[in-house]
C-alpha angles and dihedrals in degrees: 000000000000125000123203120203131184113225132188118224123218091254091059097256122123131234136180122238118205120198122188116200120181121169112255094021132083114257117259125207139181140170130235139178094231130046093226091056090052092050093048092048092048093050092049093048092048090053093048093049093050090049091046092241100115113105104222094178091055091049091052092049091053095047111117130213089248090060090048091049093053092045092050094048092046092050092076094232092124092058089071094052119097094212094041094137091058091045092051091049091051092047091049088058092052091046090057090050099042108021096115095041120106108235092241089061094056099093133173089256092054092047091049090051092049091048090057090050090050092049094049097043116090122237124249087271091054095251127130118255116244121233089246090058092049089050089056090053090052091048090057091049091048092051093055092048090049087056091049091048104042104027106029098026089217095134132031097223143010110254090209098056099089097039110113113231118249114256110262127210120248089250129231111320098170115153120198118234119232090255092050093049092050092047092048094050091050091054092045091053089059094044120122086231103087091202100051099084093050093044094050092044090052090050092052097044102037104029089228120158119248092248091052092051095045091048093053115122129201091247088064096054114094106197094177094059098027096241138136120205116209111203095174112058135156095252093043095245117117118228140178126230130194118246121219118231094257091055092048089050092052092046091052089052091051090045091056090051097041128124104246090215093062123075098191117095091216098035123171113260093224104033143029095257145076120307119246108228097176097108098043090043095054091041089055092050090051093049091047089050093235120147136185093032131124127179090263087062087075089063091049090049094049093050093047092048089052093049091049089052089058102260115165125239090254091052092049093050091048093049097046100033095234113160097203138038091231090061092047094051091069090063104047104078097184116171120225089251091063091062095042093096091059092050091048091050092052091046092053092051096047100039091040090060091048092051091050091054092049092052 
């Protein structure tokens, strides 16, 4: 049976999408300016498929990237992705570049050429794109071609599969010194943003990500036990973190001053959404004379402080919510001197036994 849908284009015009689904055959779709054209096309395709006269291979060869893009977005796959907004933004870029291309003409060479263009072209803010960002764009393109290859059978292979990823930097692994952390908190306490001190203190003492802290609701704060429960985390798994007395004190102050109509702990003063701390955060860094630090550096600092204090790998993973040891290793910036005592202990045991045998 055929289904006819009315769609609205980005320019405000309308079009009609016809989808033909017959059991035992792959679904076929097309777009038209008028509903009658869509209905006539669908009836004709249904008749040809039932008579065995429809050339599926030819249809696949003529399918454009724009058709694939619409099919992929309509499939509902993106709704199950945590970073769906970023994926849609990346796919919109590729749709602008490839929308008129037939899928068979999008080759590995073309994708490699377009990747170079993307890497060299500045962003809307005039900055250069990092290799890691370009890799995310390619990952989105690869996902839509995987859908075309495995689900729709429109192409024989994914043109992105054999492209080697661009080498990414190790990221920012800056750890605040004790003096820097103290200086930063003092400045944050005096900030015009009444939330900043509590937010930064939570980052330093819990290792929580900025998004986790800003998404915290009052229902997830347990004052009696001094806990915060993060339902929204990067890996999708909720976790609870202990709150130090100073954080609990600040949260109680904010609770007494809260707007009862807003659930978020750090709610915007002017809207029912998250607060944007970018300006007060960077202003605090400038006043504290701290450079090379981003908010995520607080998470690096927390994890490193814990490791230096002797926390086990299991304890670190529990505190930070990392699912793998490889992810955690990027956060524990232990100097060689910090592990010297373990090496010396092993040396004493081994060499001590050798000396006893010699004597």
